C-alpha positions as CSV (number, residue, x, y, z in Angstrom):
1,X,-29.0,-50.2,-94.5
2,X,-29.0,-51.7,-91.3
3,X,-26.9,-54.6,-90.2
4,X,-30.2,-56.4,-88.8
5,X,-31.8,-55.9,-92.4
6,X,-28.9,-57.6,-94.6
7,X,-29.3,-59.8,-91.3
8,X,-32.7,-60.8,-92.1
9,X,-32.8,-60.3,-95.4
10,X,-30.1,-63.0,-96.2
11,X,-31.8,-65.9,-93.4
12,X,-29.5,-65.7,-91.2
13,X,-31.4,-63.8,-88.6
14,X,-35.3,-64.1,-87.8
15,X,-37.3,-62.5,-85.0
16,X,-40.5,-63.5,-84.1
17,X,-42.3,-62.8,-81.1
18,X,-43.5,-66.3,-80.4
19,X,-39.5,-66.9,-80.3
20,X,-37.5,-65.6,-77.0
21,X,-40.3,-62.1,-76.9
22,X,-39.1,-60.8,-80.3
23,X,-35.5,-61.3,-79.2
24,X,-33.1,-61.7,-82.9
25,X,-32.0,-65.1,-83.0
26,X,-29.9,-67.4,-85.0
27,X,-32.6,-68.6,-87.6
28,X,-33.6,-72.6,-86.9
29,X,-32.0,-72.1,-83.5
30,X,-32.8,-70.5,-79.9
31,X,-30.1,-69.0,-79.8
32,X,-30.0,-65.2,-79.4
33,X,-27.6,-63.1,-81.7
34,X,-26.1,-60.7,-78.8
35,X,-25.4,-64.3,-76.8
36,X,-22.9,-64.1,-80.8
37,X,-21.7,-60.6,-79.8
38,X,-21.2,-61.9,-76.3
39,X,-19.1,-64.0,-77.2
40,X,-16.9,-62.3,-78.7
41,X,-16.3,-59.6,-77.0
42,X,-15.2,-62.2,-74.1
43,X,-11.7,-63.7,-73.7
44,X,-12.1,-66.5,-76.2
45,X,-13.7,-65.1,-78.9
46,X,-14.9,-66.2,-81.6
47,X,-12.9,-69.9,-81.0
48,X,-15.2,-70.6,-77.8
49,X,-18.6,-69.5,-79.8
50,X,-18.3,-72.7,-82.2
51,X,-17.0,-74.7,-79.7
52,X,-20.1,-74.4,-78.3
53,X,-22.7,-74.0,-80.9
54,X,-21.1,-75.6,-83.2
55,X,-24.1,-75.5,-85.9
56,X,-23.6,-71.7,-86.3
57,X,-20.9,-71.5,-87.9
58,X,-22.0,-70.7,-91.7
59,X,-24.3,-68.4,-89.8
60,X,-22.1,-66.6,-87.4
61,X,-19.3,-66.3,-90.0
62,X,-22.2,-65.0,-92.5
63,X,-23.0,-62.4,-89.4
64,X,-19.5,-61.2,-89.2
65,X,-19.1,-61.0,-93.4
66,X,-22.4,-58.7,-93.5
67,X,-20.9,-56.4,-89.9
68,X,-17.7,-56.2,-92.7
69,X,-19.6,-55.7,-95.6
70,X,-21.9,-52.8,-94.0
71,X,-18.7,-51.4,-92.0
72,X,-17.5,-50.7,-95.8
73,X,-20.5,-49.3,-96.9
74,X,-20.4,-46.5,-94.5
75,X,-17.1,-45.8,-95.2
76,X,-17.7,-45.3,-98.9
77,X,-20.3,-42.8,-97.9
78,X,-18.7,-41.0,-95.6
79,X,-15.2,-40.8,-97.7
80,X,-17.5,-40.3,-100.7
81,X,-19.6,-37.2,-98.7
82,X,-15.8,-36.1,-97.3
83,X,-15.1,-35.0,-101.0
């Protein structure tokens, strides 16, 4: 399952053509998911994102958890296929 599907299913991220032209945003906000990833790539990373968007602490951590789970699933599948 793709990460976007996991985030949609868990109600963390929402895509609606009426909100930010359909860009995936955190549910109940207009903060794009891409903004979160941009912060992670930046110098201060997660700490700065949480400082700038404190109301998104739980959803941000849920995004990281979903990504970690998806990566582990992919690794397991790759290991199973190579065995």
